[in-house]
Steps between C-alpha positions, in 0.01 A plus 500: 500500500590757767181678611656842558673497163178396325291772671760771435541405133125463444425835664767678294363360174141596589601854608682548168171445316258213444503306170126576484272431208782402265551195724123436502500488119692170499193310625207714391248337263491684165163660564593639842573872543774639722365594842577871449290500180215290640466721810427804283153367420435297817209613719390399850848358555546261792825509698681186616844384608706183515799392706811374320662314788871425464691282743835311509500122466758244384759764399253686274196729526149360489157653466140392551204471265153369573257298291139608521232233540256420218187715513257683273704811439764682296807385694395140568794261546755767405846539654585839649684678775305520828294818501165656433285812496548797728248519784356830619677449834846450339703818550716436192571234235805362681268422791266330252783278373607406855142435614429279200823302556388442857146401403594277206821327612527589872815715469496720813435870428833615641713254303711619208691819429371693201794525259319643201198492272436383147313690231123487543298281264145558377268198462225599252272201561455586870585874480771468766816708516746277686799638690771240583707553817824309557557368852820328610460246783819372663334201663176392336255354754280200412226614261142376499266548201159648573251218441257721306733717288811289439526151357877470546818697569779479242861578599759552227856620439471848345823457302326222302320786321824588322523160330373510141307174536282646778321730254260310272176553307175309477134528397272596788123486541387837635220546752283640219526160328726580205849358439789745498795365303871523574464658842844550663536357850756400760527133588537516878537150639259371235246781555390730217551859618373756249329838476556766768708271723727405209545873429613555859732200477650641180587824674647308793700295250634816334621621840663165585684496167688810618658315795 
């Protein structure tokens, strides 16, 4: 796919208005509130950001997810976009996203043109409001996972999201120990991608369907 045409089309769609929470709804567990509703009662909110890195490869557009290592914590072993919480020294959330991409997968800070944002997502269990930034990288350099924070890097064709068979559902054991049934998720190269990241992917999917 021609890079300039992709960037121009993507930017035009985003400027016309994001799909937003209606796209999120496709993969939200039944008990989950929309972010706009949940934020009304959220206190001591923590700000964070992720980088949605897009790059051309094999006549299509790819992106990057990471798998977290196993540890005693809420997001153990989960698949997400590279990103994390805003530090006091970060001058804005875009800087946070770029810094986290550098720290977690070794993408240089200056790499990638920002071509848009996605709708923010609230994660109740960790009280994070996550802002996704979309960066387009013409020539992706070799990436290296941070040994402490990243178990593996997962590259995938973003247009696979449009295929019906990519969206599935399963029963998942939550960190609190209970089983949540029929949780929607995206099957990305055999990885179960659910929750906030799946909500971001759903909005990205809604944008790609307009190409």
